[in-house]
C-alpha positions in Angstrom: -8.1 7.0 -27.1 -7.9 6.5 -23.4 -5.2 5.5 -20.9 -6.6 2.8 -17.8 -3.6 2.1 -14.7 -2.4 -0.9 -14.8 0.4 -0.6 -12.1 1.3 1.7 -9.3 5.0 1.9 -8.9 6.7 2.7 -5.0 10.0 3.4 -4.6 11.8 1.2 -1.6 15.1 0.3 -0.3 14.3 -3.3 -0.3 11.5 -3.9 -2.8 11.2 -7.8 -2.1 10.1 -7.9 1.6 8.0 -4.7 1.0 5.8 -6.2 -1.6 5.3 -10.0 -0.2 3.9 -8.0 2.8 1.6 -5.8 0.3 1.0 -9.2 -1.2 0.3 -10.4 2.4 -2.5 -7.5 3.2 -4.5 -7.3 0.2 -4.8 -10.7 -0.6 -2.8 -10.6 -3.7 -0.1 -12.9 -5.0 3.8 -12.2 -6.2 4.4 -12.6 -9.7 7.6 -11.3 -10.1 11.1 -10.4 -7.8 13.5 -9.6 -10.8 16.9 -10.1 -9.0 15.3 -8.0 -6.2 15.3 -4.7 -8.1 11.5 -4.9 -9.0 9.0 -6.9 -7.1 5.3 -6.9 -8.3 1.7 -7.9 -6.9 -0.8 -8.9 -8.6 -4.4 -7.9 -7.2 -7.7 -9.7 -7.2 -8.6 -6.5 -8.5 -7.6 -3.2 -10.0 -3.9 -2.3 -10.8 -0.4 -4.5 -10.1 1.3 -2.6 -7.5 5.2 -2.7 -7.8 8.0 -1.9 -5.6 11.2 -0.4 -7.5 14.5 -0.5 -5.4 16.2 3.2 -5.0 19.5 3.6 -3.4 17.8 6.7 -1.3 14.1 6.3 0.3 12.3 9.5 -1.4 12.4 12.1 1.3 9.1 13.6 2.3 5.3 13.0 1.7 4.6 10.7 -0.9 3.0 12.7 -4.1 0.7 9.9 -4.9 -0.4 6.9 -2.2 -2.7 4.4 -2.4 -6.3 4.8 -1.0 -7.7 1.3 0.5 -11.5 0.0 1.5 -11.5 -2.2 4.6 -14.5 -5.0 3.9 -14.6 -5.1 7.8 -14.5 -3.0 10.9 -11.7 0.2 9.9 -10.0 0.1 13.7 -10.1 -3.7 13.3 -7.9 -3.7 10.0 -5.8 -0.4 10.8 -4.6 -2.7 14.2 -4.2 -5.7 12.2 -2.2 -3.4 9.6 -0.2 -2.2 12.7 0.6 -5.9 13.9 1.9 -7.0 10.3 4.4 -4.2 10.8 2.8 -0.7 9.4 2.1 2.6 11.5 -1.0 4.4 12.2 -0.4 7.8 11.5 -3.7 10.1 11.8 -7.1 9.2 11.4 -9.8 12.0 9.5 -13.7 12.1 9.3 -15.2 14.3 7.0 -19.1 14.0 7.7 -19.6 10.4 7.9 -16.7 9.5 5.7 -13.8 8.3 8.0 -10.2 7.5 7.1 -7.4 6.3 8.2 -3.9 7.4 7.5 -1.3 4.8 7.5 2.5 4.0 6.5 3.7 0.8 5.4 7.2 -0.9 6.3 9.4 1.4 4.0 7.4 4.8 5.2 5.0 4.4 2.1 1.8 6.4 3.0 -2.1 4.8 2.6 -5.1 5.8 3.7 -7.8 3.0 4.7 -11.6 3.7 4.9 -14.5 1.6 5.6 -17.2 0.6 3.2 -19.2 3.8 1.5 
């Protein structure tokens, strides 16, 4: 027996616009909105993303975050995300590997890196 990830769920105070934002950024599709309390995004590959309504945002840093790979120039992708409502938080380099730490419009942290 083995397990495979099928959905990654994040807390949100307003899951519908956040689900739509992630669908737009990833080229995914919102496949469920569940009366405003749970939004599900189907990606073209990999697990689905979900956003569930909570009364209070999760305090502090995420304990789990998404790592996403950009198809094109990393700085151009970061600028596109910022223009759409994300926040650029930090940048890191380890050897020849570089990534940018971002936050979505709800403050959920994620990272983007270039193809490697």
